[in-house]
DSSP file (Angstrom, degrees, kcal/mol; ACC not computed):
  #  RESIDUE AA STRUCTURE BP1 BP2  ACC     N-H-->O    O-->H-N    N-H-->O    O-->H-N    TCO  KAPPA ALPHA  PHI   PSI    X-CA   Y-CA   Z-CA
    1    1 A M              0   0    0      0, 0.0     2,-0.3     0, 0.0   113,-0.2   0.000 360.0 360.0 360.0 143.6   17.6   11.8   -3.5
    2    2 A G  E     -A  113   0A   0    111,-2.3   111,-3.4   109,-0.0     2,-0.2  -0.960 360.0 -92.4-149.8 165.9   15.9   13.5   -0.6
    3    3 A R  E     -A  112   0A   0     -2,-0.3    48,-3.0   109,-0.2     2,-0.5  -0.538  35.4-124.6 -80.8 142.1   16.4   15.7    2.4
    4    4 A A  E     -d   51   0B   0    107,-2.2   106,-3.1   104,-0.2     2,-0.7  -0.771  15.0-161.6 -85.3 128.5   17.1   14.3    5.9
    5    5 A W  E     -d   52   0B   0     46,-2.6    48,-2.7    -2,-0.5     2,-0.3  -0.942  22.7-150.0-107.3 105.0   14.7   15.5    8.6
    6    6 A K  E     +d   53   0B   0     -2,-0.7     2,-0.3    46,-0.2    48,-0.2  -0.613  23.2 168.6 -91.9 134.2   16.7   14.7   11.7
    7    7 A F        -     0   0    0     46,-2.7     4,-0.0    -2,-0.3    -2,-0.0  -0.799  25.7-120.1-129.4 171.8   15.2   13.7   15.1
    8    8 A G        -     0   0    0     -2,-0.3    47,-2.0     1,-0.2     3,-0.4   0.130  45.8 -50.8 -95.9-150.7   16.7   12.4   18.3
    9    9 A D  S    S+     0   0    0      1,-0.2    -1,-0.2    45,-0.2    48,-0.2  -0.444 109.3  21.1 -84.7 159.4   16.2    9.2   20.4
   10   10 A D        +     0   0    0     46,-2.9     2,-0.8     1,-0.2    -1,-0.2   0.836  67.3 178.4  54.7  43.9   12.9    7.8   21.7
   11   11 A V        -     0   0    0     45,-0.4    48,-2.9    -3,-0.4    49,-0.8  -0.685  20.2-152.7 -75.3 110.8   10.6    9.5   19.2
   12   12 A D  B >>  -g   60   0C   0     -2,-0.8     4,-1.8    47,-0.2     3,-1.3  -0.422  24.1-109.2 -91.6 165.2    7.3    8.1   20.3
   13   13 A T  H 3> S+     0   0    0     47,-2.5     4,-2.6     1,-0.3    48,-0.1   0.765 116.8  60.2 -63.9 -26.2    4.1    7.6   18.3
   14   14 A D  H 34 S+     0   0    0     46,-0.2    -1,-0.3     2,-0.2     5,-0.1   0.768 106.2  48.1 -73.2 -23.8    2.3   10.4   20.1
   15   15 A V  H <4 S+     0   0    0     -3,-1.3    20,-0.5     2,-0.1    22,-0.4   0.837 110.8  51.3 -78.8 -36.2    5.0   12.8   18.8
   16   16 A I  H  < S-     0   0    0     -4,-1.8    19,-2.3     1,-0.3     2,-0.4   0.969 136.9  -2.5 -64.4 -52.6    4.7   11.4   15.3
   17   17 A I  S  < S-     0   0    0     -4,-2.6    -1,-0.3    17,-0.2    17,-0.1  -0.934  85.1-123.6-142.8 117.7    0.9   11.9   15.3
   18   18 A Q    >   -     0   0    0     15,-0.4     3,-2.2    -2,-0.4     4,-0.1  -0.212  21.7-116.7 -63.8 148.4   -0.9   13.2   18.4
   19   19 A G  G >  S+     0   0    0      1,-0.3     3,-1.9     2,-0.2     4,-0.2   0.767 109.4  70.1 -55.3 -30.2   -3.6   11.1   20.0
   20   20 A K  G 3  S+     0   0    0      1,-0.3     3,-0.4     2,-0.1    -1,-0.3   0.690  96.5  54.5 -65.1 -15.8   -6.2   13.8   19.3
   21   21 A Y  G X  S+     0   0    0     -3,-2.2     3,-2.0     1,-0.2    -1,-0.3   0.375  75.5  99.0 -97.2   4.4   -5.9   13.0   15.5
   22   22 A L  T <  S+     0   0    0     -3,-1.9    -1,-0.2     1,-0.3    -2,-0.1   0.607  71.0  69.0 -70.2  -8.9   -6.6    9.3   15.9
   23   23 A V  T 3  S+     0   0    0     -3,-0.4     2,-0.4    -4,-0.2    -1,-0.3   0.592  82.7  90.6 -80.0 -10.7  -10.3    9.9   14.9
   24   24 A I    <   +     0   0    0     -3,-2.0    -3,-0.0     1,-0.1     0, 0.0  -0.740  49.2 177.3 -88.3 129.4   -9.0   10.7   11.4
   25   25 A N        +     0   0    0     -2,-0.4    -1,-0.1     5,-0.0     3,-0.1   0.508  52.6  96.0-108.5  -7.7   -8.8    7.7    9.1
   26   26 A D    >>  -     0   0    0      1,-0.2     4,-2.3     2,-0.0     3,-0.6  -0.758  63.6-152.3 -86.5 114.1   -7.6    9.4    5.9
   27   27 A P  H 3> S+     0   0    0      0, 0.0     4,-2.4     0, 0.0    -1,-0.2   0.857  94.5  55.0 -55.9 -38.0   -3.8    9.0    5.7
   28   28 A K  H 3> S+     0   0    0      1,-0.2     4,-0.6     2,-0.2    -2,-0.0   0.870 109.9  46.8 -64.6 -35.7   -3.5   12.3    3.6
   29   29 A E  H X4 S+     0   0    0     -3,-0.6     3,-0.8     2,-0.2    -1,-0.2   0.894 111.2  51.5 -71.6 -40.0   -5.3   14.2    6.3
   30   30 A L  H >< S+     0   0    0     -4,-2.3     3,-2.4     1,-0.2     4,-0.2   0.894 100.8  63.8 -59.5 -40.5   -3.2   12.5    9.0
   31   31 A A  H >< S+     0   0    0     -4,-2.4     3,-1.1     1,-0.3    -1,-0.2   0.764  89.6  67.5 -58.4 -26.7   -0.1   13.6    7.1
   32   32 A K  T << S+     0   0    0     -3,-0.8    -1,-0.3    -4,-0.6    -2,-0.2   0.624 105.4  42.9 -68.0 -11.8   -1.0   17.2    7.6
   33   33 A H  T X  S+     0   0    0     -3,-2.4     3,-1.8    -4,-0.2   -15,-0.4   0.296  77.4 136.2-119.1   7.6   -0.3   16.8   11.4
   34   34 A V  T <  S-     0   0    0     -3,-1.1     9,-0.6     1,-0.3   -17,-0.2  -0.377  86.0  -6.3 -63.4 132.0    2.9   14.7   11.5
   35   35 A F  T >> S+     0   0    0    -19,-2.3     4,-3.3   -20,-0.5     3,-0.9   0.696  87.8 149.2  56.9  24.0    5.4   16.0   14.1
   36   36 A E  T <4  +     0   0    0     -3,-1.8    -2,-0.1   -20,-0.4    -1,-0.1   0.828  65.9  50.6 -55.5 -36.7    3.1   18.9   14.7
   37   37 A S  T 34 S+     0   0    0    -22,-0.4    -1,-0.2    -4,-0.2   -21,-0.1   0.740 125.3  23.0 -79.9 -21.4    4.1   19.3   18.4
   38   38 A I  T <4 S+     0   0    0     -3,-0.9    -2,-0.2   -23,-0.3    -1,-0.1   0.672 137.7  20.5-117.6 -24.0    7.9   19.3   17.8
   39   39 A R    ><  +     0   0    0     -4,-3.3     3,-2.4     1,-0.1     4,-0.4  -0.580  62.2 175.9-143.7  76.2    8.4   20.4   14.2
   40   40 A P  T 3  S+     0   0    0      0, 0.0     4,-0.4     0, 0.0     3,-0.2   0.718  79.6  59.5 -59.5 -20.3    5.3   22.2   13.1
   41   41 A E  T 3> S+     0   0    0      1,-0.2     4,-1.7     2,-0.1     5,-0.2   0.630  84.6  84.4 -80.4 -13.2    7.0   23.1    9.7
   42   42 A F  H X> S+     0   0    0     -3,-2.4     4,-2.8    -7,-0.2     3,-0.6   0.944  86.7  47.3 -57.4 -57.2    7.5   19.4    8.8
   43   43 A A  H 34 S+     0   0    0     -9,-0.6    -1,-0.2    -4,-0.4    -2,-0.1   0.840 116.2  45.2 -58.8 -35.3    4.1   18.6    7.3
   44   44 A E  H 34 S+     0   0    0     -4,-0.4    -1,-0.3     1,-0.1    -2,-0.2   0.793 122.8  34.1 -78.0 -27.9    4.1   21.7    5.1
   45   45 A N  H << S+     0   0    0     -4,-1.7    -2,-0.2    -3,-0.6    -3,-0.2   0.609  84.8 109.5-108.5 -14.8    7.7   21.4    3.9
   46   46 A V     <  -     0   0    0     -4,-2.8    30,-0.0    -5,-0.2     3,-0.0  -0.372  53.9-153.7 -64.3 143.3    8.4   17.7    3.6
   47   47 A K    >   -     0   0    0    -44,-0.1     3,-2.3     4,-0.0   -44,-0.1  -0.864  27.8 -88.4-118.0 151.1    8.8   16.6    0.0
   48   48 A P  T 3  S+     0   0    0      0, 0.0    28,-0.2     0, 0.0    27,-0.1  -0.358 117.0  29.7 -55.2 134.2    8.2   13.2   -1.6
   49   49 A G  T 3  S+     0   0    0     26,-2.8    27,-0.2     1,-0.3    26,-0.1   0.326  90.5 128.8  94.0  -6.9   11.4   11.2   -1.4
   50   50 A D    <   -     0   0    0     -3,-2.3    27,-3.2   -48,-0.2    28,-0.7  -0.224  50.6-130.5 -71.6 171.4   12.6   12.9    1.8
   51   51 A F  E     -de   4  78B   0    -48,-3.0   -46,-2.6    25,-0.2     2,-0.5  -0.974   3.9-141.6-128.4 138.6   13.8   10.8    4.8
   52   52 A V  E     -de   5  79B   0     26,-1.8    28,-3.2    -2,-0.4     2,-0.4  -0.894  27.7-169.5 -91.9 127.2   13.0   10.9    8.5
   53   53 A V  E     +de   6  80B   0    -48,-2.7   -46,-2.7    -2,-0.5     2,-0.3  -0.964  13.8 157.0-122.7 134.9   16.3   10.2   10.3
   54   54 A A  E     - e   0  81B   0     26,-2.4    28,-0.6    -2,-0.4   -46,-0.2  -0.874  33.9-116.1-148.2 178.0   16.5    9.4   14.0
   55   55 A G        -     0   0    0    -47,-2.0    28,-1.4     1,-0.3    27,-1.3   0.428  67.3 -18.1 -91.0-131.5   18.5    7.9   16.8
   56   56 A E  S    S+     0   0    0     26,-0.2   -46,-2.9     1,-0.2   -45,-0.4  -0.460 116.9  10.6 -81.3 148.9   17.5    4.9   19.0
   57   57 A N  S >  S-     0   0    0    -48,-0.2     3,-1.1     1,-0.2    27,-0.3   0.806  72.8-172.7  63.1  39.7   14.0    3.5   19.6
   58   58 A F  B 3   +h   84   0D   0     25,-2.5    27,-2.7    -3,-0.5    -1,-0.2  -0.440  68.8  22.9 -65.8 135.0   12.1    5.3   16.9
   59   59 A G  T 3  S+     0   0    0    -48,-2.9    -1,-0.2    25,-0.2    29,-0.2   0.687  84.6 154.8  84.2  20.7    8.3    4.7   17.2
   60   60 A C  B <   +g   12   0C   0     -3,-1.1   -47,-2.5   -49,-0.8     2,-0.4  -0.147  39.6  44.7 -69.4 173.8    8.2    3.8   20.9
   61   61 A G  S    S+     0   0    0    -49,-0.2    27,-0.1   -48,-0.1   -50,-0.0  -0.733 100.3  25.0  96.1-140.5    5.1    4.2   22.9
   62   62 A S        -     0   0    0     -2,-0.4   -49,-0.2     1,-0.1    26,-0.0  -0.161  67.7-129.9 -61.8 153.1    1.6    3.3   21.7
   63   63 A S        +     0   0    0     24,-0.0    -1,-0.1     4,-0.0    -2,-0.1   0.219  53.6 150.4 -88.0  15.1    1.2    0.6   19.0
   64   64 A R    >   -     0   0    0      1,-0.2     3,-0.8     2,-0.1    27,-0.0  -0.210  43.3-150.6 -57.4 131.9   -1.0    2.8   16.9
   65   65 A E  T 3> S+     0   0    0      1,-0.2     4,-1.9     2,-0.2     5,-0.2   0.637  86.2  82.6 -75.1 -14.6   -0.8    2.1   13.2
   66   66 A H  H 3> S+     0   0    0      1,-0.2     4,-2.9     2,-0.2     5,-0.2   0.831  81.9  63.4 -58.7 -32.6   -1.7    5.8   12.5
   67   67 A A  H <> S+     0   0    0     -3,-0.8     4,-2.1     2,-0.2    -1,-0.2   0.966 108.8  35.4 -63.9 -55.2    2.0    6.8   13.1
   68   68 A P  H  > S+     0   0    0      0, 0.0     4,-2.7     0, 0.0    -1,-0.2   0.875 117.3  55.5 -67.2 -32.3    3.5    4.9   10.2
   69   69 A L  H  X S+     0   0    0     -4,-1.9     4,-2.1     2,-0.2    -2,-0.2   0.934 109.3  46.2 -61.2 -45.3    0.4    5.5    8.0
   70   70 A A  H  X S+     0   0    0     -4,-2.9     4,-0.8     2,-0.2    -1,-0.2   0.910 113.4  49.3 -64.5 -42.4    0.8    9.3    8.5
   71   71 A L  H ><>S+     0   0    0     -4,-2.1     3,-1.0    -5,-0.2     5,-0.9   0.931 110.9  49.4 -62.2 -45.9    4.5    9.2    7.8
   72   72 A K  H ><5S+     0   0    0     -4,-2.7     3,-1.7     1,-0.3    -1,-0.2   0.899 105.6  58.2 -60.4 -40.1    4.0    7.2    4.6
   73   73 A A  H 3<5S+     0   0    0     -4,-2.1    -1,-0.3     1,-0.3    -2,-0.2   0.686  93.5  66.9 -67.1 -17.6    1.3    9.6    3.5
   74   74 A T  T <<5S-     0   0    0     -3,-1.0    -1,-0.3    -4,-0.8    -2,-0.2   0.705 113.8-117.0 -72.7 -17.5    3.8   12.5    3.6
   75   75 A G  T < 5 +     0   0    0     -3,-1.7   -26,-2.8    -4,-0.4    -3,-0.1   0.514  56.6 159.8  94.1   6.3    5.6   10.8    0.7
   76   76 A I      < -     0   0    0     -5,-0.9    -1,-0.2   -28,-0.2   -25,-0.2  -0.277  40.0-139.5 -61.2 150.9    8.9   10.1    2.6
   77   77 A K  S    S-     0   0    0    -27,-3.2    21,-0.5     1,-0.3     2,-0.3   0.859  71.2 -26.0 -79.3 -37.5   11.0    7.4    1.1
   78   78 A A  E     -ef  51  98B   0    -28,-0.7   -26,-1.8    19,-0.1     2,-0.5  -0.985  51.6-115.3-166.7 161.8   12.1    5.8    4.4
   79   79 A V  E     -ef  52  99B   0     19,-2.2    21,-2.8    -2,-0.3     2,-0.5  -0.968  31.9-165.7-105.1 126.4   12.6    6.2    8.1
   80   80 A I  E     +ef  53 100B   0    -28,-3.2   -26,-2.4    -2,-0.5     2,-0.3  -0.965  21.7 149.6-116.1 122.8   16.3    5.7    8.9
   81   81 A A  E     -ef  54 101B   0     19,-2.5    21,-1.7    -2,-0.5   -26,-0.2  -0.955  57.4-113.7-147.9 163.6   17.2    5.2   12.6
   82   82 A K  S    S-     0   0    0    -27,-1.3     2,-0.3   -28,-0.6   -26,-0.2   0.893 100.2 -12.8 -65.6 -39.1   19.6    3.4   14.8
   83   83 A S        -     0   0    0    -28,-1.4   -25,-2.5    18,-0.1     2,-0.3  -0.982  64.7-140.7-158.4 162.2   16.8    1.2   16.1
   84   84 A F  B     -h   58   0D   0     -2,-0.3     2,-0.2   -27,-0.3   -25,-0.2  -0.919  30.0-103.5-126.1 149.5   13.1    0.9   16.1
   85   85 A A     >  -     0   0    0    -27,-2.7     4,-2.5    -2,-0.3     5,-0.2  -0.566  42.1-121.7 -64.4 137.3   10.4   -0.1   18.6
   86   86 A R  H  > S+     0   0    0     -2,-0.2     4,-2.2     1,-0.2     5,-0.2   0.878 107.7  46.4 -55.6 -47.4    9.4   -3.6   17.5
   87   87 A I  H  > S+     0   0    0      1,-0.2     4,-2.6     2,-0.2    -1,-0.2   0.880 112.5  50.8 -68.6 -36.5    5.7   -2.9   16.9
   88   88 A F  H  > S+     0   0    0    -29,-0.2     4,-2.8     2,-0.2    -1,-0.2   0.939 108.9  52.6 -63.2 -44.9    6.4    0.3   15.0
   89   89 A F  H  X S+     0   0    0     -4,-2.5     4,-2.2     1,-0.2    -2,-0.2   0.933 113.5  42.4 -55.3 -49.3    8.9   -1.6   12.8
   90   90 A R  H  X S+     0   0    0     -4,-2.2     4,-2.7     1,-0.2    -1,-0.2   0.903 113.0  52.1 -69.2 -40.5    6.4   -4.3   11.9
   91   91 A N  H  X S+     0   0    0     -4,-2.6     4,-1.4     2,-0.2    -1,-0.2   0.910 109.7  51.1 -59.8 -40.8    3.5   -1.8   11.5
   92   92 A A  H  X>S+     0   0    0     -4,-2.8     5,-3.1     2,-0.2     4,-0.6   0.941 111.8  45.7 -62.5 -48.1    5.7    0.2    9.0
   93   93 A I  H ><5S+     0   0    0     -4,-2.2     3,-1.3     1,-0.2    -2,-0.2   0.930 109.4  56.5 -59.0 -45.8    6.5   -2.9    7.0
   94   94 A N  H 3<5S+     0   0    0     -4,-2.7    55,-2.7     1,-0.3    56,-0.5   0.785 112.2  40.7 -61.1 -28.6    2.9   -4.0    7.0
   95   95 A I  H 3<5S-     0   0    0     -4,-1.4    -1,-0.3    -3,-0.4    -2,-0.2   0.408 122.3-102.7-101.2   2.3    1.7   -0.8    5.4
   96   96 A G  T <<5S+     0   0    0     -3,-1.3     2,-0.6    -4,-0.6    -3,-0.2   0.760  71.1 142.3  88.4  26.5    4.6   -0.5    3.0
   97   97 A L      < -     0   0    0     -5,-3.1    -1,-0.3    -6,-0.2     2,-0.2  -0.897  49.9-127.4-100.9 121.8    6.8    2.1    4.7
   98   98 A M  E     -f   78   0B   0     -2,-0.6   -19,-2.2   -21,-0.5     2,-0.4  -0.489  26.4-173.0 -69.8 131.2   10.6    1.3    4.4
   99   99 A V  E     -f   79   0B   0     -2,-0.2     2,-0.4   -21,-0.2   -19,-0.2  -0.997   2.6-172.6-127.2 127.2   12.4    1.3    7.7
  100  100 A L  E     -f   80   0B   0    -21,-2.8   -19,-2.5    -2,-0.4     2,-0.5  -0.962  13.6-146.5-126.0 136.2   16.2    1.0    7.7
  101  101 A E  E     +f   81   0B   0     -2,-0.4    33,-3.0    33,-0.4     2,-0.3  -0.891  39.8 125.3-103.2 126.2   18.6    0.6   10.7
  102  102 A C        -     0   0    0    -21,-1.7     2,-0.6    -2,-0.5    31,-0.1  -0.966  67.8 -72.7-162.4 171.0   22.0    2.2   10.6
  103  103 A N        +     0   0    0     29,-0.5     3,-0.2    -2,-0.3   -48,-0.1  -0.627  44.5 178.0 -73.5 118.5   24.3    4.5   12.5
  104  104 A T    >   +     0   0    0     -2,-0.6     3,-1.3     1,-0.2    -1,-0.1   0.298  46.6 108.1-105.5   7.4   22.8    8.0   12.0
  105  105 A D  T 3  S+     0   0    0      1,-0.3    -1,-0.2     3,-0.0   -50,-0.0   0.851  82.4  45.2 -55.9 -38.0   25.2   10.0   14.2
  106  106 A D  T 3  S+     0   0    0     -3,-0.2     2,-0.4     2,-0.1    -1,-0.3   0.547  91.1  97.0 -87.3  -8.1   26.9   11.6   11.2
  107  107 A I    <   -     0   0    0     -3,-1.3     2,-0.3     4,-0.0    -3,-0.0  -0.702  59.3-163.2 -85.4 130.3   23.7   12.5    9.3
  108  108 A E    >   -     0   0    0     -2,-0.4     3,-2.3     1,-0.1  -104,-0.2  -0.776  32.0 -83.2-113.2 157.4   22.5   16.1    9.9
  109  109 A D  T 3  S+     0   0    0     -2,-0.3  -104,-0.2     1,-0.3     3,-0.1  -0.347 117.3  21.0 -55.2 128.3   19.3   17.8    9.3
  110  110 A G  T 3  S+     0   0    0   -106,-3.1    -1,-0.3     1,-0.3  -105,-0.1   0.249  85.2 141.6  94.7 -12.9   19.1   18.9    5.7
  111  111 A D    <   -     0   0    0     -3,-2.3  -107,-2.2  -107,-0.1     2,-0.5  -0.311  55.5-119.0 -59.1 146.4   21.7   16.5    4.4
  112  112 A E  E     -A    3   0A   0   -109,-0.2    13,-2.1    -3,-0.1    14,-1.1  -0.807  40.4-174.0 -90.8 124.7   20.8   15.0    0.9
  113  113 A L  E     -AB   2 124A   0   -111,-3.4  -111,-2.3    -2,-0.5     2,-0.3  -0.828  19.5-176.4-122.3 155.7   20.5   11.3    1.1
  114  114 A E  E     - B   0 123A   0      9,-2.0     9,-3.3    -2,-0.3     2,-0.4  -0.949  17.0-141.7-136.6 158.1   19.9    8.3   -1.2
  115  115 A I  E     - B   0 122A   0     -2,-0.3     2,-0.5     7,-0.2     7,-0.2  -0.971   8.3-168.1-121.3 143.5   19.5    4.6   -0.4
  116  116 A D  E  >> + B   0 121A   0      5,-2.8     5,-2.1    -2,-0.4     4,-1.5  -0.874   6.5 179.9-126.5  95.8   20.9    1.7   -2.3
  117  117 A L  T  45S+     0   0    0     -2,-0.5    19,-0.2     1,-0.2    -1,-0.1   0.830  79.5  59.6 -69.4 -31.3   19.1   -1.4   -1.0
  118  118 A D  T  45S+     0   0    0      1,-0.2    -1,-0.2    -3,-0.1    -2,-0.0   0.894 116.2  33.8 -63.9 -37.9   21.0   -3.7   -3.4
  119  119 A R  T  45S-     0   0    0     -3,-0.2    -1,-0.2     2,-0.1    -2,-0.2   0.619 110.0-125.7 -89.2 -15.0   24.3   -2.6   -1.9
  120  120 A G  T  <5 +     0   0    0     -4,-1.5    13,-2.5     1,-0.2     2,-0.3   0.907  64.6 122.1  72.9  43.1   22.8   -2.1    1.6
  121  121 A V  E   < -BC 116 132A   0     -5,-2.1    -5,-2.8    11,-0.3     2,-0.5  -0.972  58.5-139.6-138.3 152.1   23.9    1.5    2.2
  122  122 A V  E     -BC 115 131A   0      9,-2.6     9,-2.6    -2,-0.3     2,-0.6  -0.942  29.1-148.5 -99.6 130.3   22.5    4.9    2.9
  123  123 A I  E     -BC 114 130A   0     -9,-3.3    -9,-2.0    -2,-0.5     2,-1.0  -0.905   5.8-155.6-107.8 121.4   24.5    7.4    0.8
  124  124 A N  E  >> -BC 113 129A   0      5,-3.3     5,-1.6    -2,-0.6     4,-1.6  -0.821  11.0-176.8 -95.3  99.4   25.0   10.9    2.2
  125  125 A K  T  45S+     0   0    0    -13,-2.1    -1,-0.2    -2,-1.0   -12,-0.2   0.824  79.9  58.7 -66.2 -32.5   25.5   13.1   -0.9
  126  126 A T  T  45S+     0   0    0    -14,-1.1    -1,-0.2     1,-0.2   -13,-0.1   0.903 119.9  26.3 -63.8 -42.0   26.2   16.2    1.2
  127  127 A K  T  45S-     0   0    0    -15,-0.2    -2,-0.2    -3,-0.2    -1,-0.2   0.497 101.9-122.8-102.4  -6.1   29.1   14.6    3.0
  128  128 A G  T  <5 +     0   0    0     -4,-1.6     2,-0.3     1,-0.2    -3,-0.2   0.869  69.4 127.6  66.7  35.3   30.2   12.1    0.4
  129  129 A K  E   < -C  124   0A   0     -5,-1.6    -5,-3.3     2,-0.0     2,-0.4  -0.845  47.9-148.2-124.3 159.6   29.8    9.2    2.9
  130  130 A E  E     -C  123   0A   0     -2,-0.3    -7,-0.2    -7,-0.2    -9,-0.0  -0.969   5.6-160.1-126.5 145.5   28.1    5.9    3.0
  131  131 A Y  E     -C  122   0A   0     -9,-2.6    -9,-2.6    -2,-0.4     2,-0.1  -0.987  21.0-126.5-126.7 122.2   26.6    4.1    6.0
  132  132 A P  E     -C  121   0A   0      0, 0.0   -29,-0.5     0, 0.0     2,-0.3  -0.425  24.5-145.3 -67.8 140.3   25.9    0.3    5.9
  133  133 A V        -     0   0    0    -13,-2.5   -31,-0.2   -31,-0.1     3,-0.1  -0.752  26.4 -96.9-102.9 153.2   22.3   -0.6    6.8
  134  134 A R        -     0   0    0    -33,-3.0   -33,-0.4    -2,-0.3   -14,-0.0  -0.514  56.6 -98.6 -63.8 130.0   21.2   -3.7    8.7
  135  135 A P        -     0   0    0      0, 0.0    -1,-0.1     0, 0.0   -18,-0.0  -0.201  32.8-139.7 -56.7 140.7   20.2   -6.2    6.1
  136  136 A I        -     0   0    0    -19,-0.2     5,-0.1    -3,-0.1   -36,-0.0  -0.893  24.1-112.6-101.5 124.7   16.5   -6.5    5.4
  137  137 A P    >>  -     0   0    0      0, 0.0     4,-2.3     0, 0.0     3,-0.6  -0.281  27.0-120.1 -55.1 142.0   15.2  -10.0    4.9
  138  138 A E  H 3> S+     0   0    0      1,-0.3     4,-2.4     2,-0.2     5,-0.2   0.849 111.1  54.9 -55.7 -39.7   14.0  -10.4    1.3
  139  139 A F  H 3> S+     0   0    0      2,-0.2     4,-1.8     1,-0.2    -1,-0.3   0.872 109.2  47.7 -67.1 -34.2   10.4  -11.2    2.3
  140  140 A L  H <> S+     0   0    0     -3,-0.6     4,-2.1     2,-0.2    -2,-0.2   0.917 111.3  50.6 -69.3 -42.2   10.1   -8.0    4.3
  141  141 A R  H  X S+     0   0    0     -4,-2.3     4,-2.7     1,-0.2    -2,-0.2   0.896 108.9  52.8 -59.8 -39.7   11.6   -6.0    1.4
  142  142 A S  H  X S+     0   0    0     -4,-2.4     4,-1.8    -5,-0.2     6,-0.2   0.892 106.2  53.0 -63.0 -40.6    9.0   -7.7   -0.9
  143  143 A I  H  <>S+     0   0    0     -4,-1.8     5,-2.6     2,-0.2     4,-0.3   0.939 112.4  44.5 -60.4 -46.7    6.2   -6.6    1.4
  144  144 A V  H ><5S+     0   0    0     -4,-2.1     3,-1.7     1,-0.2    -2,-0.2   0.931 111.9  52.2 -63.4 -46.0    7.4   -3.0    1.3
  145  145 A E  H 3<5S+     0   0    0     -4,-2.7    -1,-0.2     1,-0.3    -2,-0.2   0.792 107.0  53.3 -63.6 -28.1    7.9   -3.0   -2.4
  146  146 A K  T 3<5S-     0   0    0     -4,-1.8    -1,-0.3    -5,-0.2    -2,-0.2   0.493 124.4-103.7 -83.2  -3.8    4.4   -4.4   -3.0
  147  147 A G  T < 5S-     0   0    0     -3,-1.7    -3,-0.2    -4,-0.3     2,-0.2   0.563  78.8 -35.2  93.5   8.9    3.0   -1.5   -0.9
  148  148 A G  S  ><S-     0   0    0     -5,-2.6     4,-2.2    -6,-0.2   -53,-0.2  -0.627  79.6 -63.1 130.3 173.3    2.3   -3.5    2.2
  149  149 A L  H  > S+     0   0    0    -55,-2.7     4,-2.9     1,-0.2     5,-0.2   0.848 123.8  55.3 -64.5 -38.2    1.1   -6.8    3.5
  150  150 A I  H  > S+     0   0    0    -56,-0.5     4,-2.6     2,-0.2    -1,-0.2   0.947 111.9  43.1 -63.5 -47.5   -2.4   -6.7    2.0
  151  151 A N  H  > S+     0   0    0      2,-0.2     4,-2.2     1,-0.2    -1,-0.2   0.899 114.3  51.9 -63.9 -39.5   -1.0   -6.2   -1.5
  152  152 A F  H  X S+     0   0    0     -4,-2.2     4,-1.8     2,-0.2    -2,-0.2   0.942 113.4  43.1 -60.4 -49.3    1.7   -8.8   -0.9
  153  153 A A  H  X S+     0   0    0     -4,-2.9     4,-2.7     1,-0.2    -2,-0.2   0.880 111.1  55.8 -66.2 -38.6   -0.9  -11.4    0.3
  154  154 A R  H  X S+     0   0    0     -4,-2.6     4,-2.7    -5,-0.2    -1,-0.2   0.912 107.2  49.8 -59.9 -43.1   -3.3  -10.5   -2.6
  155  155 A E  H  X S+     0   0    0     -4,-2.2     4,-2.0     2,-0.2    -1,-0.2   0.912 111.6  47.7 -64.0 -42.3   -0.6  -11.1   -5.1
  156  156 A I  H  X S+     0   0    0     -4,-1.8     4,-2.4     2,-0.2    -2,-0.2   0.929 112.8  49.4 -63.1 -44.6    0.3  -14.5   -3.6
  157  157 A Y  H  X S+     0   0    0     -4,-2.7     4,-3.1     1,-0.2     5,-0.3   0.920 110.1  50.2 -60.4 -45.4   -3.4  -15.4   -3.5
  158  158 A E  H  X S+     0   0    0     -4,-2.7     4,-2.2     1,-0.2    -1,-0.2   0.869 110.9  49.5 -64.3 -36.4   -4.0  -14.4   -7.1
  159  159 A K  H  X S+     0   0    0     -4,-2.0     4,-1.2    -5,-0.2    -1,-0.2   0.917 114.2  45.5 -66.2 -42.7   -1.0  -16.5   -8.2
  160  160 A E  H  X S+     0   0    0     -4,-2.4     4,-0.8     2,-0.2    -2,-0.2   0.924 115.8  44.5 -67.5 -45.6   -2.3  -19.5   -6.2
  161  161 A V  H >< S+     0   0    0     -4,-3.1     3,-0.8     1,-0.2    -1,-0.2   0.900 113.5  51.2 -67.0 -39.8   -5.9  -19.2   -7.5
  162  162 A G  H 3< S+     0   0    0     -4,-2.2    -1,-0.2    -5,-0.3    -2,-0.2   0.765 106.2  56.4 -66.5 -25.1   -4.7  -18.6  -11.0
  163  163 A A  H 3<        0   0    0     -4,-1.2    -1,-0.2     1,-0.2    -2,-0.2   0.669 360.0 360.0 -81.2 -17.1   -2.6  -21.8  -10.8
  164  164 A C    <<        0   0    0     -3,-0.8    -1,-0.2    -4,-0.8    -2,-0.1   0.488 360.0 360.0 -75.8 360.0   -5.5  -24.0   -9.9
């Protein structure tokens, strides 16, 4: 279970991590600056297992991979939004950050949430409600569960090489 950190529509990658920090390659260092321009308290107060919750078009703007990397390094469990910018969605999956689409209108900042991927729901413990999520293809879920595309591909390669 984790806390919801609620944001609005059209949260762009420059709001997630400002361009001036793109010279930093250490995800843990990047995490110290997530949402710095709009919620300066976020990086200091977010806890492992918390959730970023937003409206439409989360991750729009630049295609920088730093944005999902920085979010993942904060320890959040997932980003839950009504919709995602396509490149952000794929970058998040590729680095092993869970992204879920559902109606977030009823989720408020501070609500306690859980996700049940097997049932395909976000559970709002604060309100006693459940919200269905858009189904995630099994291969994308596998990539996230393996920690990203590189780990996923490495495992396949090791199975193939070991089978020869």
